[in-house]
C-alpha positions in Angstrom: 4.9 10.3 -33.9 1.9 12.6 -33.6 2.9 16.0 -32.4 1.4 17.3 -29.2 0.4 13.9 -27.8 2.4 12.7 -24.8 2.2 9.6 -22.6 1.5 11.8 -19.6 -1.2 13.6 -21.5 -2.9 10.3 -22.5 -2.9 9.1 -18.9 -4.3 12.4 -17.6 -7.1 12.2 -20.2 -7.7 8.6 -19.3 -8.2 9.6 -15.7 -10.6 12.3 -16.7 -12.7 9.7 -18.7 -12.5 7.4 -15.7 -13.9 10.0 -13.4 -16.6 11.1 -15.8 -17.9 7.7 -17.1 -16.1 4.8 -15.4 -13.5 2.3 -16.3 -15.5 0.8 -19.2 -15.4 4.2 -21.0 -11.6 4.2 -21.1 -11.0 3.0 -24.6 -8.5 3.9 -27.3 -11.3 5.3 -29.4 -12.7 7.5 -26.6 -9.2 8.7 -25.7 -8.5 9.6 -29.3 -11.8 11.5 -29.7 -11.0 13.4 -26.5 -7.5 14.2 -27.6 -8.6 15.1 -31.2 -6.6 12.4 -33.0 -7.2 9.1 -34.6 -6.9 6.0 -32.4 -3.8 4.6 -34.2 -1.9 7.7 -33.1 -2.2 6.6 -29.5 -0.2 3.5 -30.2 3.0 5.5 -30.8 2.8 6.0 -27.1 0.8 3.3 -25.4 0.3 -0.1 -27.1 -2.9 -1.5 -25.5 -5.8 -0.7 -23.2 -4.1 -2.8 -20.5 -1.0 -0.6 -20.8 -3.3 2.5 -20.4 -4.7 0.9 -17.2 -1.2 0.1 -16.0 -0.2 3.8 -16.4 -3.3 5.0 -14.7 -2.7 2.7 -11.7 0.9 3.8 -11.6 -0.1 7.5 -11.5 -2.4 6.8 -8.6 0.3 4.9 -6.8 2.8 7.7 -7.3 0.4 9.8 -5.3 0.0 7.1 -2.7 3.8 6.9 -2.2 4.0 10.6 -1.9 1.2 10.8 0.7 2.5 8.0 2.8 5.9 9.6 3.0 4.2 12.9 4.1 2.0 11.3 6.7 4.3 8.8 8.4 6.2 10.2 11.4 8.4 7.6 13.0 5.5 5.2 13.3 6.1 1.5 14.2 5.1 -1.2 11.7 1.5 -1.5 12.9 0.6 2.2 12.8 2.6 2.5 9.6 0.7 -0.2 7.8 -2.6 1.2 9.0 -1.6 4.6 7.5 -0.7 2.8 4.2 -4.2 1.2 4.1 -5.9 4.5 4.8 -3.9 6.4 2.2 -4.5 3.7 -0.4 -8.2 3.8 0.2 -8.3 7.6 0.1 -6.5 7.8 -3.2 -8.7 5.1 -4.8 -11.8 7.0 -3.7 -10.6 10.1 -5.5 -11.4 8.4 -8.8 -14.5 6.7 -10.0 -13.7 3.0 -10.3 -10.3 3.8 -8.8 -9.8 0.4 -7.1 -11.0 -1.4 -10.3 -8.3 0.4 -12.2 -5.6 -1.0 -10.0 -7.0 -4.5 -9.8 -4.9 -6.6 -12.1 -2.7 -3.7 -13.2 1.1 -3.4 -13.0 3.0 -0.5 -11.6 5.4 0.6 -14.3 7.4 3.3 -12.5 10.5 1.8 -10.8 10.6 4.9 -8.6 7.3 3.9 -7.0 8.7 0.4 -6.2 12.0 1.8 -5.0 10.2 4.2 -2.6 9.1 1.1 -0.6 12.7 0.5 0.5 12.7 3.1 3.2 9.3 1.9 4.5 10.4 -1.7 4.6 13.6 -0.7 6.4 11.6 1.4 8.9 9.2 -1.4 9.7 11.7 -4.3 9.8 13.8 -2.1 12.2 10.8 -2.1 14.6 11.0 -5.9 14.9 8.8 -7.5 12.2 10.5 -9.8 9.7 10.8 -8.7 6.1 8.7 -11.7 4.9 5.9 -10.8 7.2 6.0 -7.1 6.3 5.6 -8.1 2.6 2.8 -10.5 3.3 1.0 -7.9 5.4 1.4 -5.2 2.7 0.0 -7.6 0.1 -2.9 -8.6 2.3 -3.8 -5.0 3.1 -3.6 -4.1 -0.6 -5.9 -6.9 -1.6 -8.3 -6.0 1.2 -8.4 -2.3 0.3 -8.9 -3.0 -3.4 -11.9 -5.3 -2.6 -13.3 -3.0 0.0 -13.2 0.1 -2.2 -14.6 -1.8 -5.2 -17.6 -2.7 -3.1 -17.8 0.7 -1.6 -17.8 2.4 -5.0 -20.2 0.0 -6.6 -22.8 0.7 -3.8 -22.3 4.4 -4.2 -22.9 4.1 -8.0 -25.9 1.9 -7.7 -28.3 4.8 -8.4 -29.3 5.4 -4.8 -30.7 1.9 -4.2 -30.5 1.5 -0.5 -29.8 -1.7 1.5 -33.0 -2.7 3.2 -32.6 -4.9 6.3 -36.4 -5.1 6.5 -36.6 -6.6 3.0 -33.7 -8.9 3.7 -35.3 -10.1 7.0 -38.5 -10.9 5.2 -36.6 -13.0 2.6 -34.5 -15.0 5.1 -37.3 -15.4 7.5 -37.4 -15.7 11.3 -35.8 -19.1 11.6 -32.3 -17.7 11.2 -32.1 -14.7 13.6 -28.3 -14.7 13.7 -28.2 -14.4 9.9 -30.6 -11.5 10.0 -28.6 -9.7 12.8 -25.3 -10.3 11.0 -26.7 -8.7 7.8 -27.2 -5.4 9.6 -23.5 -4.8 9.8 -23.6 -3.5 6.3 -25.3 -0.4 7.7 -22.3 0.5 9.7 -20.6 3.6 8.1 -17.9 2.7 5.6 -15.1 4.5 7.5 -16.0 2.7 10.7 -16.1 -0.7 9.1 -12.8 0.0 7.2 -11.0 0.9 10.4 -12.4 -2.2 12.2 -11.3 -4.5 9.4 -7.8 -3.1 9.2 -7.5 -3.5 13.0 -8.6 -7.1 12.7 -6.0 -7.8 10.0 -3.2 -6.1 12.0 -4.2 -7.8 15.2 -4.0 -11.2 13.5 -0.6 -10.4 12.1 0.6 -9.3 15.5 -0.7 -12.5 17.1 1.0 -14.6 14.4 4.3 -12.9 15.1 4.0 -13.5 18.9 3.8 -17.2 18.5 
C-alpha cells in the first residue's frame, strides 16, 4: 500500500478536480498526477472510476444528511420534504457537475442510509404512509438531480443566453401558446424550483386524500 495515500484524501482530491474541471476530468490518471503517485497506487484504495464517483456522491450526501438534521425543526412531512429538496439542491450546486456526480452513483456509507430512519419516523408519525414517504423522497431526488443538471449545464454554457425572440422567430406566429410557454425558462431558477417542488408535494397530498 502506498504510504500517505488515503481513501478520504483521494475523494477530497477528486472533489477538487470536479470543481476545477468538471466530472470528465475525474480520472485515475488525473488523480494520480494531483496526488504525486502512479495510477496503479490508487487501486489499493479505490478499484474503479465508478467507485470514485460513488465515494464523491457519498461525501456530498453526508453533508446533505447533516444539513437536513440541522434545519428541520419539528416540521410535518410536507415542509420536511421541501427542506430535503432545498438542501439537496444547495449541496449539489456547491460543486461543478454536483448533480451529475450523484446520477447513477451509489451511497456507500451505511451511516448516511441509517440517518434516514429518524426522518422517516418523523414523517410517518405526521400521517403519511411509509410507502408514500419513500416514493415522494425518490421522486424529489430524481427531480432535484435533473433540475440541477440542467441548471448547471446552462451556467456552464459560456454565457450563451436563452433568446425568446430567436425562439419566437423559429416557431413562428401560428403557435402563440408554444411561444408563451417557452418564456417560462426566463423565470429565476430559485423561483421555478420552489414552484415545481410545490407542484410535486401538492400532487402527493392530493393522492393521499383520495
